[in-house]
A tleap script that builds the chain and sets N, CA, C and O, in Angstrom:
source leaprc.protein.ff14SB
mol = sequence {
  NMET SER SER PHE LEU ALA THR PHE PHE ASN
  LEU LEU PHE ASP ALA LEU PHE ILE ALA ILE
  LEU GLY TYR VAL ILE MET SER TRP VAL ASP
  ARG THR GLY ASN THR ARG VAL SER GLN VAL
  LEU ARG GLU ILE ALA ASP PRO ILE LEU SER
  PRO ILE ARG SER ILE MET PRO ALA THR GLY
  PRO LEU ASP PHE SER PRO ILE ILE ALA LEU
  LEU LEU LEU GLN LEU LEU LYS GLY VAL ILE
  LEU SER ILE LEU CTHR
}
set mol.1.N position { 25.332 8.489 5.977 }
set mol.1.CA position { 23.836 9.104 5.861 }
set mol.1.C position { 23.054 8.430 4.821 }
set mol.1.O position { 21.937 7.987 5.087 }
set mol.2.N position { 23.578 8.322 3.634 }
set mol.2.CA position { 22.725 7.618 2.637 }
set mol.2.C position { 22.369 6.357 2.839 }
set mol.2.O position { 21.359 5.904 2.302 }
set mol.3.N position { 23.209 5.571 3.700 }
set mol.3.CA position { 22.830 4.182 4.091 }
set mol.3.C position { 21.678 4.145 5.089 }
set mol.3.O position { 20.835 3.248 5.082 }
set mol.4.N position { 21.683 5.151 5.938 }
set mol.4.CA position { 20.476 5.319 6.949 }
set mol.4.C position { 19.225 5.666 6.111 }
set mol.4.O position { 18.180 5.049 6.319 }
set mol.5.N position { 19.297 6.680 5.125 }
set mol.5.CA position { 18.181 7.036 4.282 }
set mol.5.C position { 17.647 5.635 3.508 }
set mol.5.O position { 16.460 5.309 3.476 }
set mol.6.N position { 18.635 4.943 2.953 }
set mol.6.CA position { 18.259 3.877 2.079 }
set mol.6.C position { 17.548 2.798 2.868 }
set mol.6.O position { 16.589 2.180 2.406 }
set mol.7.N position { 18.068 2.585 4.113 }
set mol.7.CA position { 17.419 1.535 5.106 }
set mol.7.C position { 16.081 2.004 5.524 }
set mol.7.O position { 15.112 1.246 5.564 }
set mol.8.N position { 16.030 3.302 5.847 }
set mol.8.CA position { 14.649 3.950 6.218 }
set mol.8.C position { 13.597 3.918 5.074 }
set mol.8.O position { 12.427 3.641 5.336 }
set mol.9.N position { 13.961 4.173 3.933 }
set mol.9.CA position { 13.094 3.998 2.787 }
set mol.9.C position { 12.767 2.614 2.457 }
set mol.9.O position { 11.620 2.313 2.126 }
set mol.10.N position { 13.673 1.786 2.526 }
set mol.10.CA position { 13.472 0.286 2.359 }
set mol.10.C position { 12.435 -0.254 3.250 }
set mol.10.O position { 11.544 -0.975 2.803 }
set mol.11.N position { 12.527 0.113 4.688 }
set mol.11.CA position { 11.634 -0.353 5.614 }
set mol.11.C position { 10.338 0.347 5.460 }
set mol.11.O position { 9.316 -0.243 5.812 }
set mol.12.N position { 10.273 1.509 4.985 }
set mol.12.CA position { 8.968 2.200 4.924 }
set mol.12.C position { 8.141 1.660 3.834 }
set mol.12.O position { 6.935 1.459 3.973 }
set mol.13.N position { 8.855 1.402 2.642 }
set mol.13.CA position { 8.112 0.823 1.581 }
set mol.13.C position { 7.725 -0.592 1.858 }
set mol.13.O position { 6.633 -0.972 1.435 }
set mol.14.N position { 8.426 -1.345 2.461 }
set mol.14.CA position { 8.114 -2.695 2.939 }
set mol.14.C position { 6.937 -2.766 3.889 }
set mol.14.O position { 6.096 -3.662 3.821 }
set mol.15.N position { 6.910 -1.735 4.820 }
set mol.15.CA position { 5.826 -1.685 5.693 }
set mol.15.C position { 4.460 -1.403 5.074 }
set mol.15.O position { 3.428 -1.986 5.407 }
set mol.16.N position { 4.562 -0.317 4.007 }
set mol.16.CA position { 3.318 0.037 3.244 }
set mol.16.C position { 2.837 -1.117 2.320 }
set mol.16.O position { 1.644 -1.259 2.051 }
set mol.17.N position { 3.792 -1.921 1.853 }
set mol.17.CA position { 3.505 -2.990 1.014 }
set mol.17.C position { 2.758 -4.024 1.946 }
set mol.17.O position { 1.695 -4.496 1.542 }
set mol.18.N position { 3.243 -4.382 3.124 }
set mol.18.CA position { 2.594 -5.320 4.111 }
set mol.18.C position { 1.221 -4.799 4.538 }
set mol.18.O position { 0.259 -5.551 4.690 }
set mol.19.N position { 1.176 -3.548 4.714 }
set mol.19.CA position { -0.115 -2.905 5.251 }
set mol.19.C position { -1.177 -2.968 4.100 }
set mol.19.O position { -2.348 -3.210 4.391 }
set mol.20.N position { -0.817 -2.767 2.862 }
set mol.20.CA position { -1.928 -2.872 1.809 }
set mol.20.C position { -2.291 -4.372 1.578 }
set mol.20.O position { -3.470 -4.687 1.418 }
set mol.21.N position { -1.386 -5.213 1.559 }
set mol.21.CA position { -1.549 -6.635 1.426 }
set mol.21.C position { -2.420 -7.148 2.659 }
set mol.21.O position { -3.359 -7.928 2.502 }
set mol.22.N position { -2.055 -6.677 3.820 }
set mol.22.CA position { -2.980 -6.990 4.992 }
set mol.22.C position { -4.287 -6.498 4.797 }
set mol.22.O position { -5.247 -7.237 5.014 }
set mol.23.N position { -4.466 -5.118 4.340 }
set mol.23.CA position { -5.737 -4.586 4.071 }
set mol.23.C position { -6.687 -5.500 3.153 }
set mol.23.O position { -7.877 -5.701 3.397 }
set mol.24.N position { -5.982 -6.020 2.067 }
set mol.24.CA position { -6.698 -6.867 1.149 }
set mol.24.C position { -7.166 -8.097 1.699 }
set mol.24.O position { -8.311 -8.490 1.474 }
set mol.25.N position { -6.258 -8.811 2.495 }
set mol.25.CA position { -6.579 -10.001 3.109 }
set mol.25.C position { -7.799 -9.848 4.040 }
set mol.25.O position { -8.763 -10.609 3.945 }
set mol.26.N position { -7.731 -8.771 5.014 }
set mol.26.CA position { -8.744 -8.536 6.052 }
set mol.26.C position { -9.947 -8.119 5.275 }
set mol.26.O position { -10.996 -8.400 5.854 }
set mol.27.N position { -10.086 -7.515 4.104 }
set mol.27.CA position { -11.295 -7.198 3.496 }
set mol.27.C position { -12.046 -8.664 3.099 }
set mol.27.O position { -13.270 -8.791 3.053 }
set mol.28.N position { -11.209 -9.594 2.860 }
set mol.28.CA position { -11.896 -10.909 2.499 }
set mol.28.C position { -12.428 -11.618 3.881 }
set mol.28.O position { -13.452 -12.302 3.857 }
set mol.29.N position { -11.760 -11.441 4.956 }
set mol.29.CA position { -11.910 -12.070 6.221 }
set mol.29.C position { -13.020 -11.400 6.954 }
set mol.29.O position { -14.044 -12.010 7.260 }
set mol.30.N position { -12.805 -10.073 7.250 }
set mol.30.CA position { -13.698 -9.288 7.946 }
set mol.30.C position { -14.328 -8.276 7.095 }
set mol.30.O position { -13.839 -7.150 7.003 }
set mol.31.N position { -15.450 -8.642 6.432 }
set mol.31.CA position { -16.085 -7.822 5.490 }
set mol.31.C position { -16.686 -6.481 6.151 }
set mol.31.O position { -16.737 -5.409 5.548 }
set mol.32.N position { -17.126 -6.679 7.446 }
set mol.32.CA position { -17.631 -5.392 8.150 }
set mol.32.C position { -16.653 -4.398 8.529 }
set mol.32.O position { -16.977 -3.217 8.654 }
set mol.33.N position { -15.304 -4.868 8.746 }
set mol.33.CA position { -14.329 -3.950 8.943 }
set mol.33.C position { -14.313 -3.459 10.426 }
set mol.33.O position { -13.670 -2.461 10.750 }
set mol.34.N position { -15.053 -4.204 11.324 }
set mol.34.CA position { -15.199 -3.708 12.650 }
set mol.34.C position { -13.951 -3.948 13.597 }
set mol.34.O position { -13.817 -3.274 14.619 }
set mol.35.N position { -13.150 -4.810 13.275 }
set mol.35.CA position { -12.020 -5.270 14.135 }
set mol.35.C position { -10.948 -4.098 14.099 }
set mol.35.O position { -10.802 -3.431 13.074 }
set mol.36.N position { -10.239 -3.879 15.188 }
set mol.36.CA position { -9.183 -2.870 15.149 }
set mol.36.C position { -8.079 -3.127 14.283 }
set mol.36.O position { -7.421 -2.178 13.858 }
set mol.37.N position { -7.766 -4.457 13.932 }
set mol.37.CA position { -6.671 -4.619 13.003 }
set mol.37.C position { -7.249 -4.087 11.597 }
set mol.37.O position { -6.459 -3.451 10.899 }
set mol.38.N position { -8.463 -4.276 11.153 }
set mol.38.CA position { -9.041 -3.732 9.969 }
set mol.38.C position { -9.078 -2.255 9.864 }
set mol.38.O position { -8.845 -1.681 8.800 }
set mol.39.N position { -9.358 -1.663 10.921 }
set mol.39.CA position { -9.413 -0.337 10.985 }
set mol.39.C position { -7.947 0.374 10.912 }
set mol.39.O position { -7.818 1.438 10.305 }
set mol.40.N position { -7.055 -0.143 11.437 }
set mol.40.CA position { -5.752 0.260 11.367 }
set mol.40.C position { -5.133 0.115 9.981 }
set mol.40.O position { -4.456 1.014 9.482 }
set mol.41.N position { -5.370 -0.974 9.411 }
set mol.41.CA position { -4.890 -1.229 8.027 }
set mol.41.C position { -5.501 -0.297 7.054 }
set mol.41.O position { -4.838 0.226 6.158 }
set mol.42.N position { -6.885 -0.069 7.246 }
set mol.42.CA position { -7.694 0.880 6.379 }
set mol.42.C position { -7.067 2.279 6.615 }
set mol.42.O position { -6.840 2.998 5.642 }
set mol.43.N position { -6.813 2.643 7.734 }
set mol.43.CA position { -6.247 3.994 8.020 }
set mol.43.C position { -4.864 4.092 7.330 }
set mol.43.O position { -4.475 5.189 6.930 }
set mol.44.N position { -4.181 3.083 7.192 }
set mol.44.CA position { -2.829 3.187 6.534 }
set mol.44.C position { -2.976 3.199 4.975 }
set mol.44.O position { -2.346 3.955 4.236 }
set mol.45.N position { -3.881 2.275 4.578 }
set mol.45.CA position { -3.966 1.963 3.126 }
set mol.45.C position { -4.818 2.959 2.324 }
set mol.45.O position { -4.536 3.148 1.141 }
set mol.46.N position { -5.875 3.626 2.918 }
set mol.46.CA position { -6.752 4.423 2.128 }
set mol.46.C position { -6.201 5.548 1.665 }
set mol.46.O position { -6.582 5.939 0.562 }
set mol.47.N position { -5.236 6.278 2.357 }
set mol.47.CA position { -4.653 7.613 1.828 }
set mol.47.C position { -3.841 7.200 0.320 }
set mol.47.O position { -3.624 8.015 -0.578 }
set mol.48.N position { -3.492 5.864 0.292 }
set mol.48.CA position { -2.652 5.541 -0.969 }
set mol.48.C position { -3.616 4.955 -1.923 }
set mol.48.O position { -3.393 5.172 -3.114 }
set mol.49.N position { -4.615 4.272 -1.614 }
set mol.49.CA position { -5.619 3.613 -2.508 }
set mol.49.C position { -6.608 4.639 -2.937 }
set mol.49.O position { -7.084 4.524 -4.067 }
set mol.50.N position { -6.967 5.606 -2.194 }
set mol.50.CA position { -8.213 6.452 -2.798 }
set mol.50.C position { -7.758 7.288 -3.955 }
set mol.50.O position { -8.617 7.459 -4.820 }
set mol.51.N position { -6.646 7.818 -4.145 }
set mol.51.CA position { -6.406 8.577 -5.359 }
set mol.51.C position { -6.303 7.762 -6.531 }
set mol.51.O position { -6.574 8.202 -7.648 }
set mol.52.N position { -5.847 6.362 -6.279 }
set mol.52.CA position { -5.723 5.396 -7.456 }
set mol.52.C position { -7.288 4.996 -7.788 }
set mol.52.O position { -7.596 4.721 -8.947 }
set mol.53.N position { -8.148 4.976 -6.856 }
set mol.53.CA position { -9.625 4.538 -7.137 }
set mol.53.C position { -10.392 5.691 -7.860 }
set mol.53.O position { -11.328 5.483 -8.632 }
set mol.54.N position { -9.877 7.003 -7.517 }
set mol.54.CA position { -10.577 8.059 -8.147 }
set mol.54.C position { -10.200 8.138 -9.676 }
set mol.54.O position { -10.975 8.637 -10.492 }
set mol.55.N position { -9.064 7.660 -9.996 }
set mol.55.CA position { -8.493 7.743 -11.447 }
set mol.55.C position { -9.074 6.612 -12.268 }
set mol.55.O position { -9.529 6.747 -13.404 }
set mol.56.N position { -9.010 5.394 -11.529 }
set mol.56.CA position { -9.429 4.188 -12.337 }
set mol.56.C position { -10.921 4.112 -12.648 }
set mol.56.O position { -11.729 4.567 -11.838 }
set mol.57.N position { -11.296 3.580 -13.739 }
set mol.57.CA position { -12.678 3.471 -14.087 }
set mol.57.C position { -13.352 2.270 -13.226 }
set mol.57.O position { -12.646 1.312 -12.912 }
set mol.58.N position { -14.489 2.314 -12.910 }
set mol.58.CA position { -15.344 1.273 -12.124 }
set mol.58.C position { -15.330 -0.140 -12.901 }
set mol.58.O position { -15.690 -0.343 -14.060 }
set mol.59.N position { -14.868 -0.980 -12.051 }
set mol.59.CA position { -14.850 -2.366 -12.715 }
set mol.59.C position { -15.788 -3.341 -11.959 }
set mol.59.O position { -15.444 -4.507 -11.768 }
set mol.60.N position { -16.956 -2.860 -11.540 }
set mol.60.CA position { -17.856 -3.671 -10.666 }
set mol.60.C position { -17.373 -3.909 -9.328 }
set mol.60.O position { -16.894 -3.015 -8.631 }
set mol.61.N position { -17.507 -5.220 -8.933 }
set mol.61.CA position { -17.148 -5.581 -7.599 }
set mol.61.C position { -15.655 -5.803 -7.334 }
set mol.61.O position { -15.211 -5.864 -6.187 }
set mol.62.N position { -14.897 -5.922 -8.429 }
set mol.62.CA position { -13.438 -6.045 -8.477 }
set mol.62.C position { -12.693 -4.628 -8.143 }
set mol.62.O position { -12.987 -3.602 -8.756 }
set mol.63.N position { -11.851 -4.660 -7.269 }
set mol.63.CA position { -11.054 -3.370 -7.012 }
set mol.63.C position { -9.575 -3.721 -7.280 }
set mol.63.O position { -8.923 -4.482 -6.566 }
set mol.64.N position { -9.115 -3.098 -8.367 }
set mol.64.CA position { -7.696 -3.368 -8.778 }
set mol.64.C position { -6.729 -2.227 -8.297 }
set mol.64.O position { -5.567 -2.185 -8.700 }
set mol.65.N position { -7.213 -1.361 -7.477 }
set mol.65.CA position { -6.274 -0.302 -7.009 }
set mol.65.C position { -5.221 -0.908 -6.095 }
set mol.65.O position { -4.116 -0.369 -6.149 }
set mol.66.N position { -5.374 -1.974 -5.233 }
set mol.66.CA position { -4.354 -2.365 -4.433 }
set mol.66.C position { -3.136 -3.071 -5.312 }
set mol.66.O position { -1.968 -2.989 -4.930 }
set mol.67.N position { -3.478 -3.706 -6.408 }
set mol.67.CA position { -2.490 -4.194 -7.381 }
set mol.67.C position { -1.603 -2.985 -8.012 }
set mol.67.O position { -0.381 -3.021 -8.156 }
set mol.68.N position { -2.396 -1.987 -8.332 }
set mol.68.CA position { -1.557 -0.824 -8.921 }
set mol.68.C position { -0.792 -0.152 -7.813 }
set mol.68.O position { 0.359 0.232 -8.020 }
set mol.69.N position { -1.408 0.016 -6.586 }
set mol.69.CA position { -0.583 0.544 -5.627 }
set mol.69.C position { 0.680 -0.160 -5.290 }
set mol.69.O position { 1.726 0.457 -5.086 }
set mol.70.N position { 0.579 -1.476 -5.231 }
set mol.70.CA position { 1.722 -2.327 -4.934 }
set mol.70.C position { 2.890 -2.267 -6.006 }
set mol.70.O position { 4.097 -2.356 -5.777 }
set mol.71.N position { 2.245 -2.092 -7.250 }
set mol.71.CA position { 3.292 -1.978 -8.444 }
set mol.71.C position { 4.040 -0.743 -8.339 }
set mol.71.O position { 5.258 -0.635 -8.483 }
set mol.72.N position { 3.087 0.323 -8.036 }
set mol.72.CA position { 3.655 1.671 -7.880 }
set mol.72.C position { 4.730 1.831 -6.727 }
set mol.72.O position { 5.814 2.399 -6.863 }
set mol.73.N position { 4.301 1.297 -5.686 }
set mol.73.CA position { 5.227 1.211 -4.522 }
set mol.73.C position { 6.510 0.698 -4.849 }
set mol.73.O position { 7.545 1.348 -4.698 }
set mol.74.N position { 6.456 -0.510 -5.315 }
set mol.74.CA position { 7.772 -1.189 -5.880 }
set mol.74.C position { 8.613 -0.389 -6.770 }
set mol.74.O position { 9.818 -0.207 -6.595 }
set mol.75.N position { 7.867 0.113 -7.800 }
set mol.75.CA position { 8.659 1.119 -8.782 }
set mol.75.C position { 9.288 2.335 -8.043 }
set mol.75.O position { 10.431 2.721 -8.287 }
set mol.76.N position { 8.515 2.883 -7.175 }
set mol.76.CA position { 9.002 4.159 -6.440 }
set mol.76.C position { 10.233 3.659 -5.510 }
set mol.76.O position { 11.285 4.296 -5.437 }
set mol.77.N position { 10.000 2.495 -4.833 }
set mol.77.CA position { 11.040 2.206 -3.979 }
set mol.77.C position { 12.438 1.857 -4.747 }
set mol.77.O position { 13.518 2.208 -4.271 }
set mol.78.N position { 12.343 1.230 -5.817 }
set mol.78.CA position { 13.408 0.979 -6.700 }
set mol.78.C position { 14.158 2.204 -7.253 }
set mol.78.O position { 15.379 2.228 -7.406 }
set mol.79.N position { 13.339 3.199 -7.535 }
set mol.79.CA position { 13.953 4.511 -8.014 }
set mol.79.C position { 14.697 5.234 -6.812 }
set mol.79.O position { 15.854 5.640 -6.911 }
set mol.80.N position { 13.954 5.351 -5.714 }
set mol.80.CA position { 14.491 5.995 -4.510 }
set mol.80.C position { 15.737 5.313 -4.075 }
set mol.80.O position { 16.759 5.966 -3.862 }
set mol.81.N position { 15.689 3.966 -3.928 }
set mol.81.CA position { 16.949 3.239 -3.553 }
set mol.81.C position { 18.097 3.408 -4.523 }
set mol.81.O position { 19.240 3.507 -4.075 }
set mol.82.N position { 17.856 3.448 -5.872 }
set mol.82.CA position { 18.779 3.571 -6.750 }
set mol.82.C position { 19.520 4.930 -6.729 }
set mol.82.O position { 20.734 5.000 -6.920 }
set mol.83.N position { 18.734 6.011 -6.488 }
set mol.83.CA position { 19.290 7.206 -6.059 }
set mol.83.C position { 20.126 7.239 -4.941 }
set mol.83.O position { 21.249 7.735 -5.038 }
set mol.84.N position { 19.723 6.780 -3.913 }
set mol.84.CA position { 20.326 6.889 -2.628 }
set mol.84.C position { 21.735 5.926 -2.454 }
set mol.84.O position { 22.590 6.165 -1.602 }
set mol.85.N position { 21.800 4.893 -3.344 }
set mol.85.CA position { 22.972 3.970 -3.332 }
set mol.85.C position { 23.873 4.232 -4.393 }
set mol.85.O position { 24.892 3.554 -4.520 }
savepdb mol mol.pdb
quit
């Protein structure tokens, strides 16, 4: 059972990592965010990024919340996987 949970959480965190990375790349390519891919990635990434943005101070046009989110996801993934294995 713990092997299934470890695999599940590993895939979940990898999918979130890819979604946030895709969100960042699409924000450079599709500035308006009108494509369906941009909308889906925004729907996945915004619930993770919004709390981080509300805590961080404003840094002008640069948004560091994806970097912090990716670091936190990797940290949380490591903690959860070490508990399950």
